[in-house]
Each structure stands twice: as C-alpha cells, then as structure tokens.
C-alpha positions in Angstrom: -20.7 -39.7 -11.0 -19.6 -36.2 -11.0 -20.8 -33.6 -8.6 -21.2 -29.9 -8.6 -20.3 -27.0 -6.5 -22.8 -24.1 -6.6 -21.5 -20.8 -5.5 -24.5 -18.6 -5.3 -24.6 -14.8 -5.5 -20.9 -14.2 -4.7 -21.2 -10.8 -6.2 -19.8 -7.2 -5.4 -23.2 -6.1 -4.3 -23.5 -9.1 -1.7 -19.9 -9.0 -0.7 -17.8 -5.7 -1.2 -17.9 -3.2 1.4 -19.8 -0.8 -0.8 -22.1 -3.6 -2.2 -25.8 -2.4 -2.3 -26.9 -5.4 -0.3 -23.6 -6.5 1.4 -23.1 -9.1 4.0 -19.5 -7.6 4.3 -16.7 -9.0 6.2 -18.3 -12.5 6.9 -18.8 -13.0 3.1 -15.4 -11.5 2.3 -13.9 -14.3 4.5 -15.3 -16.9 2.3 -13.3 -15.8 -0.8 -10.0 -17.8 -0.7 -11.9 -20.9 0.6 -14.6 -20.8 -2.2 -11.8 -20.1 -4.9 -9.8 -23.1 -3.6 -12.8 -25.2 -3.4 -13.8 -24.3 -7.0 -10.2 -25.3 -8.1 -10.5 -28.6 -6.2 -13.9 -29.6 -7.9 -12.7 -28.4 -11.3 -9.4 -30.4 -10.9 -11.4 -33.5 -9.8 -13.4 -33.4 -13.1 -16.6 -31.9 -11.4 -18.6 -28.9 -12.1 -18.5 -25.5 -10.7 -21.8 -23.4 -11.2 -22.6 -19.7 -10.5 -26.3 -19.0 -10.0 -26.4 -15.2 -9.8 -29.3 -12.9 -9.1 -30.3 -10.7 -12.0 -32.6 -7.7 -11.2 -33.8 -4.6 -13.1 -33.7 -1.3 -11.6 -37.2 0.0 -10.4 -38.9 -3.3 -11.2 -42.2 -2.9 -9.6 -43.4 -6.5 -10.4 -40.5 -8.1 -8.6 -41.3 -9.2 -4.9 -37.8 -8.3 -3.8 -38.3 -4.7 -4.6 -40.5 -4.5 -1.5 -38.0 -6.3 0.7 -34.5 -5.1 -0.4 -32.7 -2.0 -1.9 -31.8 -2.5 -5.6 -29.0 -5.0 -5.9 -27.4 -7.1 -8.6 -28.7 -4.9 -11.4 -28.2 -6.4 -14.7 -25.2 -4.8 -16.5 -23.6 -3.1 -13.4 -20.4 -3.9 -11.6 -22.4 -4.7 -8.5 -23.5 -7.9 -10.3 -19.9 -9.0 -11.0 -18.3 -11.9 -9.2 -16.2 -10.9 -6.2 -12.6 -11.2 -5.6 -10.6 -14.4 -5.9 -13.9 -16.2 -6.9 -14.3 -13.7 -9.7 -10.7 -14.2 -10.8 -11.2 -17.9 -10.8 -14.4 -17.7 -12.9 -12.6 -15.4 -15.5 -9.8 -17.8 -15.9 -12.3 -20.9 -16.3 -15.4 -19.6 -17.8 -14.9 -21.1 -21.1 -14.8 -24.6 -19.6 -17.9 -26.9 -20.5 -17.6 -27.8 -16.6 -18.2 -24.1 -15.5 -21.7 -22.4 -15.9 -23.0 -19.2 -14.8 -26.5 -18.4 -15.2 -29.2 -15.5 -14.1 -31.8 -16.3 -11.6 -34.7 -14.2 -10.6 -35.8 -15.8 -7.3 -34.1 -16.9 -4.1 -33.8 -20.6 -5.4 -31.4 -21.3 -8.1 -33.9 -23.9 -9.4 -37.0 -21.5 -9.7 -37.6 -20.4 -13.3 -34.1 -21.7 -14.5 -32.8 -24.7 -16.4 -30.6 -25.8 -13.4 -32.3 -29.1 -12.9 -32.1 -30.2 -16.5 -28.4 -29.1 -16.6 -27.7 -31.2 -13.7 -29.7 -34.3 -14.8 -28.2 -34.2 -18.3 -24.8 -34.7 -16.7 -26.1 -37.2 -14.2 -25.2 -35.0 -11.2 -27.1 -35.9 -8.2 -24.6 -34.7 -5.4 -24.6 -30.9 -4.8 -22.4 -28.9 -2.6 -24.0 -25.5 -2.1 -22.2 -22.4 -1.0 -22.2 -18.7 -1.3 -24.5 -16.0 0.2 -26.9 -15.5 1.9 -27.1 -18.7 4.0 -30.7 -18.1 5.3 -32.1 -16.8 2.0 -30.7 -18.0 -1.4 -28.5 -20.8 -0.2 -31.4 -22.0 1.9 -34.1 -21.8 -0.8 -31.6 -23.4 -3.4 -31.1 -26.2 -0.8 -34.8 -26.8 -0.4 -35.4 -26.8 -4.1 -32.6 -29.3 -4.5 -34.0 -31.5 -1.5 -37.5 -31.5 -3.2 -35.8 -32.8 -6.5 -34.1 -35.5 -4.6 -30.5 -34.1 -4.8 -27.9 -35.2 -2.1 -26.9 -32.1 -0.3 -23.4 -30.8 1.3 -23.2 -27.5 2.9 -19.7 -26.3 3.8 -19.8 -24.3 6.8 -16.9 -22.3 5.7 -18.2 -21.6 2.4 -21.6 -19.6 3.2 -22.3 -16.4 5.1 -25.4 -14.2 5.9 -26.3 -11.0 7.7 -26.6 -12.2 11.2 -25.2 -15.1 13.2 -28.7 -16.1 14.1 -29.7 -16.6 10.5 -26.5 -18.8 9.9 -27.5 -20.9 13.0 -31.1 -21.2 12.0 -30.1 -22.2 8.4 -27.7 -24.8 9.4 -30.3 -26.3 11.9 -32.8 -26.5 8.9 -30.2 -27.9 6.5 -29.2 -30.8 8.8 -32.6 -31.5 10.6 -35.0 -30.9 7.8 -33.1 -31.5 4.5 -30.7 -34.2 5.7 -27.7 -32.3 4.3 -24.2 -33.2 5.2 -22.4 -30.2 6.9 -18.8 -30.1 6.5 -16.5 -28.0 8.5 
C-alpha cells in the first residue's frame, strides 16, 4: 500500500525571515530534511501532498483574522512554498503523485477533498510534517486520527513558535493519537 507525506504550510509567510507569521529559524532548519524526505517518498512510489493555507486580505468572516496577522494571502509571494521544498515542488508538480491544494482551516481535512483523495488511492498511512506543530500539523493529525489513518510524525520535520508548543504537541501525538514519532 502506498503512503503519503503531507508537508503543511511550508510557505514564505510561515518560514522566511520576513514572513508575515514566521516561525523563522526553527522552520528554516527543516528545509533540507523535508526536501530529502519528499524525494525519498517520491522515489519509493508514494505520494507527496502540500496542504497550504489560502486566505484573503481583510476577510472579516474568517476566524483566524481575529487571532493572527494576515498571512498566506492568495496570489502573493508569501503563499509560495519556501526554499528547497519549493524547488522540489516546482520540479515535481506535474506528477500524479504530487498534490497541492488550498485549505482554509487549521486541519487539512476540514472543507477539503483530502480524505477522498487518499481513500481513492488506498492510502492509510500518513506522515505529517511542516508548520506549525501545535496548530495546523496538530489539527491535521487529529482529523486524520478521527478518520482512522495511521500516523507518523517526523520530529525533524515539524516546527512551531515555541519549544513548549512542540513539546505539548508531541505528547498529544503520541499519547492521545497513537502516532509513531520518528527522530
């Protein structure tokens, strides 16, 4: 059975030094690892999926508008995939095993066709990576768990704003979602 690697929100706004809602250096340190992991999955015949926040400037109806500064605004450079991961995507985006889609909530499953996409391909094993560990990665993992997917979280493949956020999320991945944590 194939498996899928999700690389969540690895965009300029979340990763670059000048990003609108940047995790900064901790996220930048993931770049080579995530690009290598994507290449490994791809060469293994597996899928590489890029769920990416898509927001509209001054959207008074979106709940994140009250919580965070504007970020990942549609059709802006901030929403472009960052660094080597972005280069990897550009080189492979035409493959049927590489899929990028817009999401409008923390979970990559909420209001998207991700579950259908995975089930059509008989994918039951997900590796979840990207940013932010305790927000979009966590909510995606919860959504996946509730849909009976097997979860793996690569510790070197996620980052967030604070060490406490990472620590808490990993406790939750392991203790409440039964995820396999890989170093």
